DRENDO-1510 file (C-alpha; in Angstrom, 1 decimal, always signed):
<recs>
REC; n; res; u; v; w
REC; 1; MET; +105.9; +156.4; +130.9 .
REC; 2; ALA; +109.4; +155.5; +129.6 .
REC; 3; VAL; +109.8; +153.0; +131.9 .
REC; 4; THR; +106.5; +151.3; +130.8 .
REC; 5; THR; +107.4; +151.4; +127.1 .
REC; 6; THR; +110.8; +149.8; +128.0 .
REC; 7; ALA; +109.3; +147.0; +129.7 .
REC; 8; THR; +107.1; +146.3; +127.0 .
REC; 9; ASP; +109.8; +146.2; +124.5 .
REC; 10; ALA; +111.5; +144.0; +126.3 .
REC; 11; ALA; +108.9; +141.6; +127.0 .
REC; 12; THR; +108.2; +141.7; +123.2 .
REC; 13; ALA; +111.6; +140.9; +122.1 .
REC; 14; ARG; +111.3; +138.0; +124.5 .
REC; 15; THR; +108.7; +136.6; +123.0 .
REC; 16; ALA; +109.6; +137.2; +119.4 .
REC; 17; ARG; +112.9; +135.5; +120.0 .
REC; 18; PRO; +113.0; +132.3; +117.9 .
REC; 19; ALA; +113.0; +128.8; +120.0 .
REC; 20; PRO; +116.3; +127.2; +119.7 .
REC; 21; ARG; +117.0; +124.8; +117.2 .
REC; 22; HIS; +118.2; +121.1; +117.6 .
REC; 23; GLY; +120.7; +119.6; +115.4 .
REC; 24; ARG; +118.4; +116.6; +115.0 .
REC; 25; GLY; +115.8; +118.5; +113.3 .
REC; 26; PRO; +117.2; +118.5; +109.5 .
REC; 27; LEU; +117.9; +114.7; +110.3 .
REC; 28; VAL; +114.2; +114.2; +111.0 .
REC; 29; HIS; +112.7; +116.2; +108.2 .
REC; 30; TRP; +115.3; +114.1; +105.8 .
REC; 31; VAL; +114.0; +111.1; +107.2 .
REC; 32; ALA; +110.2; +112.0; +107.2 .
REC; 33; VAL; +110.5; +113.1; +103.5 .
REC; 34; HIS; +112.8; +110.0; +102.1 .
REC; 35; SER; +111.6; +106.9; +104.1 .
REC; 36; LEU; +109.0; +105.8; +101.4 .
REC; 37; GLY; +111.8; +106.2; +99.1 .
REC; 38; VAL; +114.2; +104.8; +101.1 .
REC; 39; ALA; +111.9; +101.9; +102.1 .
REC; 40; ALA; +111.1; +101.2; +98.1 .
REC; 41; ALA; +115.0; +101.1; +97.5 .
REC; 42; LEU; +115.7; +98.7; +100.2 .
REC; 43; PHE; +112.7; +96.6; +98.8 .
REC; 44; PHE; +114.3; +96.3; +95.6 .
REC; 45; VAL; +118.1; +96.2; +96.8 .
REC; 46; LEU; +117.8; +93.5; +99.3 .
REC; 47; PRO; +116.9; +90.7; +96.9 .
REC; 48; PHE; +120.1; +91.2; +95.0 .
REC; 49; VAL; +122.1; +91.7; +97.8 .
REC; 50; PHE; +120.9; +88.5; +99.3 .
REC; 51; LEU; +121.5; +86.8; +95.7 .
REC; 52; PHE; +125.1; +87.9; +95.7 .
REC; 53; LEU; +126.0; +86.8; +99.4 .
REC; 54; THR; +124.5; +83.2; +98.7 .
REC; 55; SER; +126.7; +83.0; +95.2 .
REC; 56; LEU; +129.8; +83.3; +97.6 .
REC; 57; MET; +128.7; +80.5; +100.4 .
REC; 58; ASP; +129.8; +77.4; +100.1 .
REC; 59; ASP; +127.1; +74.1; +99.1 .
REC; 60; ARG; +126.4; +73.1; +102.7 .
REC; 61; GLN; +126.1; +77.1; +103.9 .
REC; 62; ALA; +124.1; +78.0; +101.3 .
REC; 63; LEU; +121.1; +75.3; +102.3 .
REC; 64; THR; +121.1; +77.0; +105.8 .
REC; 65; ARG; +119.9; +80.2; +107.0 .
REC; 66; ASP; +123.0; +82.0; +107.2 .
REC; 67; LEU; +123.0; +85.4; +105.4 .
REC; 68; TRP; +127.1; +86.3; +105.5 .
REC; 69; PRO; +129.2; +83.7; +104.0 .
REC; 70; HIS; +131.6; +82.2; +106.6 .
REC; 71; THR; +134.4; +82.0; +103.8 .
REC; 72; TRP; +134.1; +83.9; +100.4 .
REC; 73; GLN; +134.0; +81.4; +97.7 .
REC; 74; TRP; +135.0; +83.5; +94.5 .
REC; 75; GLY; +135.7; +80.2; +92.7 .
REC; 76; ASN; +132.1; +79.6; +92.4 .
REC; 77; TYR; +131.8; +82.4; +89.5 .
REC; 78; ALA; +134.7; +80.4; +87.8 .
REC; 79; GLU; +132.9; +77.1; +88.1 .
REC; 80; VAL; +130.0; +78.6; +86.7 .
REC; 81; TRP; +132.0; +80.1; +83.9 .
REC; 82; HIS; +133.5; +77.2; +82.7 .
REC; 83; THR; +130.4; +74.6; +82.7 .
REC; 84; PRO; +129.9; +73.1; +79.5 .
REC; 85; GLY; +127.7; +75.0; +77.2 .
REC; 86; PHE; +127.6; +78.3; +79.5 .
REC; 87; LEU; +130.0; +80.3; +77.0 .
REC; 88; THR; +128.0; +79.1; +74.2 .
REC; 89; TRP; +124.6; +80.3; +75.8 .
REC; 90; TRP; +126.7; +83.5; +76.3 .
REC; 91; ARG; +127.3; +83.8; +72.5 .
REC; 92; ASN; +123.8; +83.0; +71.5 .
REC; 93; THR; +122.4; +85.6; +73.9 .
REC; 94; LEU; +125.0; +88.5; +72.7 .
REC; 95; LEU; +123.9; +87.4; +69.1 .
REC; 96; TYR; +120.2; +87.4; +69.7 .
REC; 97; ALA; +120.3; +90.8; +71.6 .
REC; 98; GLY; +122.7; +92.8; +69.6 .
REC; 99; VAL; +121.6; +91.9; +65.9 .
REC; 100; GLY; +118.1; +91.9; +66.8 .
REC; 101; THR; +118.5; +95.4; +68.6 .
REC; 102; LEU; +120.1; +96.6; +65.4 .
REC; 103; LEU; +117.7; +95.2; +63.4 .
REC; 104; THR; +114.7; +96.5; +65.1 .
REC; 105; VAL; +116.2; +100.3; +65.7 .
REC; 106; VAL; +117.3; +100.4; +61.7 .
REC; 107; SER; +114.1; +99.2; +60.5 .
REC; 108; SER; +111.9; +101.1; +63.0 .
REC; 109; VAL; +113.1; +104.9; +62.8 .
REC; 110; PRO; +112.3; +105.0; +59.0 .
REC; 111; VAL; +108.8; +104.2; +59.6 .
REC; 112; ALA; +108.4; +106.4; +62.9 .
REC; 113; TYR; +109.9; +109.2; +60.8 .
REC; 114; ALA; +107.3; +108.6; +58.2 .
REC; 115; LEU; +104.4; +108.6; +60.8 .
REC; 116; ALA; +105.5; +111.5; +62.8 .
REC; 117; LYS; +107.1; +113.8; +59.8 .
REC; 118; PHE; +105.1; +112.8; +56.8 .
REC; 119; ARG; +101.2; +113.9; +55.4 .
REC; 120; PHE; +100.0; +111.2; +53.3 .
REC; 121; ARG; +96.6; +109.2; +52.8 .
REC; 122; GLY; +96.4; +106.6; +55.1 .
REC; 123; ARG; +98.6; +108.0; +58.0 .
REC; 124; ARG; +96.1; +107.5; +60.7 .
REC; 125; LEU; +95.2; +104.1; +59.6 .
REC; 126; SER; +98.6; +102.9; +59.8 .
REC; 127; LEU; +99.2; +104.4; +63.1 .
REC; 128; LEU; +96.2; +102.5; +64.4 .
REC; 129; LEU; +97.6; +99.2; +62.7 .
REC; 130; VAL; +100.7; +99.6; +64.6 .
REC; 131; ILE; +98.6; +100.3; +68.1 .
REC; 132; ALA; +96.8; +97.3; +67.3 .
REC; 133; MET; +99.8; +95.0; +66.8 .
REC; 134; MET; +100.8; +96.3; +70.2 .
REC; 135; MET; +98.0; +95.0; +71.9 .
REC; 136; LEU; +97.8; +91.7; +69.7 .
REC; 137; PRO; +99.3; +88.8; +72.2 .
REC; 138; PRO; +102.7; +86.8; +70.9 .
REC; 139; GLN; +101.1; +83.6; +71.9 .
REC; 140; VAL; +98.0; +84.1; +69.3 .
REC; 141; VAL; +100.4; +84.0; +66.4 .
REC; 142; VAL; +102.8; +81.5; +67.6 .
REC; 143; ILE; +101.2; +78.6; +66.2 .
REC; 144; PRO; +101.4; +79.8; +62.5 .
REC; 145; MET; +104.3; +81.3; +63.1 .
REC; 146; TYR; +106.2; +78.4; +64.0 .
REC; 147; LEU; +104.6; +76.5; +61.4 .
REC; 148; PHE; +105.8; +78.9; +58.8 .
REC; 149; TRP; +109.6; +79.1; +60.3 .
REC; 150; ALA; +109.6; +75.4; +61.2 .
REC; 151; LYS; +108.0; +73.4; +58.6 .
REC; 152; GLN; +108.3; +75.6; +55.6 .
REC; 153; LEU; +111.8; +77.2; +56.1 .
REC; 154; ASP; +113.1; +74.6; +58.1 .
REC; 155; LEU; +114.8; +76.9; +60.4 .
REC; 156; SER; +113.8; +75.0; +63.7 .
REC; 157; GLY; +116.4; +74.6; +66.4 .
REC; 158; THR; +118.1; +77.9; +65.5 .
REC; 159; LEU; +117.5; +81.4; +66.8 .
REC; 160; TRP; +117.1; +83.0; +63.0 .
REC; 161; PRO; +112.9; +82.6; +63.6 .
REC; 162; LEU; +113.5; +85.1; +66.4 .
REC; 163; ILE; +116.0; +87.4; +64.8 .
REC; 164; ILE; +114.9; +87.7; +61.2 .
REC; 165; PRO; +111.0; +89.3; +62.0 .
REC; 166; MET; +113.1; +92.0; +64.0 .
REC; 167; ALA; +114.1; +93.2; +60.4 .
REC; 168; PHE; +110.5; +94.3; +59.7 .
REC; 169; GLY; +110.2; +96.7; +62.4 .
REC; 170; ASP; +108.4; +96.6; +66.0 .
REC; 171; ALA; +105.3; +98.1; +66.7 .
REC; 172; PHE; +106.4; +99.4; +70.4 .
REC; 173; SER; +109.4; +100.7; +69.1 .
REC; 174; ILE; +107.7; +102.4; +66.0 .
REC; 175; PHE; +105.3; +104.1; +68.3 .
REC; 176; LEU; +108.0; +105.2; +71.1 .
REC; 177; LEU; +110.0; +106.3; +68.2 .
REC; 178; ARG; +107.0; +107.8; +67.0 .
REC; 179; GLN; +106.1; +109.9; +69.7 .
REC; 180; PHE; +109.8; +111.4; +70.4 .
REC; 181; LEU; +110.1; +112.3; +66.9 .
REC; 182; LEU; +106.8; +114.3; +67.1 .
REC; 183; THR; +109.0; +116.5; +69.6 .
REC; 184; ILE; +111.6; +117.9; +66.8 .
REC; 185; PRO; +110.4; +121.3; +65.4 .
REC; 186; ASP; +109.4; +120.8; +61.6 .
REC; 187; GLU; +111.6; +124.1; +61.3 .
REC; 188; TYR; +114.7; +122.2; +61.4 .
REC; 189; LEU; +113.7; +119.5; +58.5 .
REC; 190; ASP; +112.1; +122.6; +56.2 .
REC; 191; ALA; +115.9; +124.2; +56.6 .
REC; 192; ALA; +117.4; +121.1; +55.7 .
REC; 193; ARG; +115.1; +120.8; +52.6 .
REC; 194; VAL; +115.6; +124.5; +51.6 .
REC; 195; ASP; +119.2; +123.8; +51.7 .
REC; 196; GLY; +118.9; +120.9; +49.5 .
REC; 197; CYS; +118.8; +117.6; +51.4 .
REC; 198; GLY; +116.5; +114.9; +50.5 .
REC; 199; GLU; +114.2; +113.1; +53.0 .
REC; 200; LEU; +117.0; +110.3; +53.7 .
REC; 201; ARG; +119.9; +113.0; +53.9 .
REC; 202; THR; +117.4; +115.1; +56.6 .
REC; 203; LEU; +116.7; +111.7; +58.4 .
REC; 204; LEU; +120.5; +110.9; +58.7 .
REC; 205; ARG; +121.9; +114.5; +59.3 .
REC; 206; VAL; +119.3; +116.2; +61.0 .
REC; 207; VAL; +116.8; +113.7; +62.3 .
REC; 208; LEU; +119.1; +110.8; +63.8 .
REC; 209; PRO; +121.5; +113.4; +65.7 .
REC; 210; MET; +118.5; +115.0; +67.4 .
REC; 211; ALA; +116.6; +111.4; +68.3 .
REC; 212; ARG; +119.6; +110.0; +69.7 .
REC; 213; PRO; +117.9; +110.0; +73.5 .
REC; 214; GLY; +115.0; +108.0; +71.8 .
REC; 215; ILE; +116.9; +105.9; +69.8 .
REC; 216; ALA; +118.9; +104.8; +73.1 .
REC; 217; ALA; +115.4; +104.2; +75.1 .
REC; 218; VAL; +114.5; +101.9; +72.0 .
REC; 219; ALA; +117.6; +100.3; +71.9 .
REC; 220; LEU; +117.8; +99.6; +75.4 .
REC; 221; PHE; +114.1; +98.2; +75.6 .
REC; 222; GLN; +114.8; +95.7; +72.7 .
REC; 223; PHE; +118.1; +94.7; +74.2 .
REC; 224; PHE; +116.4; +94.0; +77.5 .
REC; 225; TYR; +113.5; +92.2; +76.2 .
REC; 226; ALA; +115.7; +90.0; +73.6 .
REC; 227; TRP; +118.2; +89.2; +76.8 .
REC; 228; ASN; +115.8; +88.2; +79.2 .
REC; 229; ASP; +113.6; +86.1; +76.5 .
REC; 230; TYR; +112.6; +83.1; +77.5 .
REC; 231; PHE; +109.4; +82.2; +75.6 .
REC; 232; GLY; +111.0; +82.6; +71.8 .
REC; 233; PRO; +114.2; +80.3; +72.3 .
REC; 234; GLN; +112.0; +77.6; +74.1 .
REC; 235; ILE; +109.6; +77.5; +71.3 .
REC; 236; TYR; +112.4; +77.5; +68.5 .
REC; 237; ALA; +115.4; +76.3; +70.0 .
REC; 238; SER; +114.7; +73.8; +72.9 .
REC; 239; ASP; +115.4; +70.9; +70.7 .
REC; 240; ASN; +119.0; +72.2; +70.0 .
REC; 241; PRO; +121.3; +72.9; +73.0 .
REC; 242; ALA; +124.0; +74.8; +70.9 .
REC; 243; ALA; +121.1; +77.2; +70.3 .
REC; 244; TRP; +120.0; +78.0; +73.9 .
REC; 245; THR; +120.4; +81.3; +75.2 .
REC; 246; LEU; +121.3; +82.4; +78.9 .
REC; 247; SER; +117.7; +82.5; +80.0 .
REC; 248; TYR; +116.6; +79.0; +78.7 .
REC; 249; GLY; +120.4; +77.6; +79.6 .
REC; 250; LEU; +119.8; +79.0; +83.1 .
REC; 251; GLU; +116.8; +76.9; +83.7 .
REC; 252; SER; +118.8; +73.9; +82.6 .
REC; 253; PHE; +121.7; +74.7; +85.1 .
REC; 254; LYS; +119.3; +75.2; +87.7 .
REC; 255; GLY; +118.0; +71.7; +87.2 .
REC; 256; ALA; +121.4; +70.3; +87.2 .
REC; 257; HIS; +122.4; +72.1; +90.3 .
REC; 258; HIS; +119.1; +72.2; +92.0 .
REC; 259; THR; +121.4; +71.3; +95.4 .
REC; 260; ASN; +123.8; +73.7; +94.6 .
REC; 261; TRP; +122.2; +77.1; +95.4 .
REC; 262; ASN; +125.6; +79.0; +95.2 .
REC; 263; LEU; +126.3; +78.0; +91.9 .
REC; 264; THR; +122.6; +78.7; +90.7 .
REC; 265; MET; +123.1; +82.1; +92.3 .
REC; 266; ALA; +126.4; +82.6; +90.8 .
REC; 267; ALA; +124.8; +81.9; +87.4 .
REC; 268; THR; +122.0; +84.4; +88.1 .
REC; 269; VAL; +124.3; +87.3; +88.8 .
REC; 270; LEU; +126.4; +86.4; +85.8 .
REC; 271; VAL; +122.9; +86.7; +83.7 .
REC; 272; MET; +121.6; +89.6; +85.3 .
REC; 273; ALA; +125.0; +91.8; +85.6 .
REC; 274; PRO; +125.4; +93.1; +81.7 .
REC; 275; VAL; +122.0; +94.4; +81.8 .
REC; 276; ILE; +122.2; +96.2; +85.3 .
REC; 277; VAL; +125.6; +97.4; +84.2 .
REC; 278; LEU; +124.2; +98.5; +80.4 .
REC; 279; PHE; +121.5; +100.3; +82.0 .
REC; 280; PHE; +123.6; +102.3; +84.8 .
REC; 281; LEU; +125.9; +103.4; +81.8 .
REC; 282; ALA; +123.1; +104.6; +79.6 .
REC; 283; GLN; +120.4; +105.5; +82.5 .
REC; 284; LYS; +120.6; +109.5; +81.3 .
REC; 285; ALA; +119.7; +108.9; +77.5 .
REC; 286; PHE; +117.4; +106.2; +78.6 .
REC; 287; VAL; +115.3; +108.5; +81.2 .
REC; 288; GLU; +115.5; +111.4; +78.5 .
REC; 289; GLY; +114.3; +109.3; +75.6 .
REC; 290; VAL; +111.3; +107.8; +77.9 .
REC; 291; THR; +110.2; +111.2; +79.3 .
REC; 292; LEU; +110.2; +113.0; +76.1 .
REC; 293; THR; +108.2; +110.4; +74.2 .
REC; 294; GLY; +105.1; +111.8; +76.5 .
REC; 295; VAL; +105.5; +115.5; +75.9 .
REC; 296; LYS; +103.9; +115.7; +72.4 .
REC; 297; GLY; +101.2; +113.0; +70.8 .
</recs>
């Protein structure tokens, strides 16, 4: 009987023994889990790699099917940078994007704060008007706006018709900030009012420090929009090369160097590089701000 029991226990132990694990198991599992992410990453990254490599080729090689530069022509970037008008386009774009972003944030924060934390008659109607302005295409009002800025105020050929309206708020920025401010508990505001803070001081001392991620997200959205805007400068500044921005000037550069693809790619890299670097530097605040705007609404 004891011999039979021992034989049974040995057979059970052999059956329960785990199968040997191969070293490639974790790697296969990782590839299976992340394959779609890797494919999506390659789908977005490879065009930028092609753009960068082409920008470092010489004129003749850029017209071939070669994917790797025979000689690294770093001088292409210097040639583009010293192209007449390129620095002017840079200055105009920084003015448009920088001042426009500042004006948008300063004008949108008080409106969003009022819509999120104040209780007044017509608050829902005001929010509906903001949402309606988000749905209104800019092409609908471009003709009356152009007649006003160009004919009445004689500002055609400048970027001021694009910058000045940003001082009166932006519907998308107001809505995004309002959604973020709803996530701030009212108890903090009540405590500030009990301590004697007025509404302006409460906004500056309590709300703004807590709303930094939302403000960063709005600022990045507006900066990227202004930096890449082609439609606005084409309408108001096309007749004055001294007021061109990078997005509009790049089209002119492409027309003048339509056979020099290496220079066109180098100019494109110089236009894209600042916004890419800015996004990666502010990525954490940007993602946090966009995520929290959907928590409560």
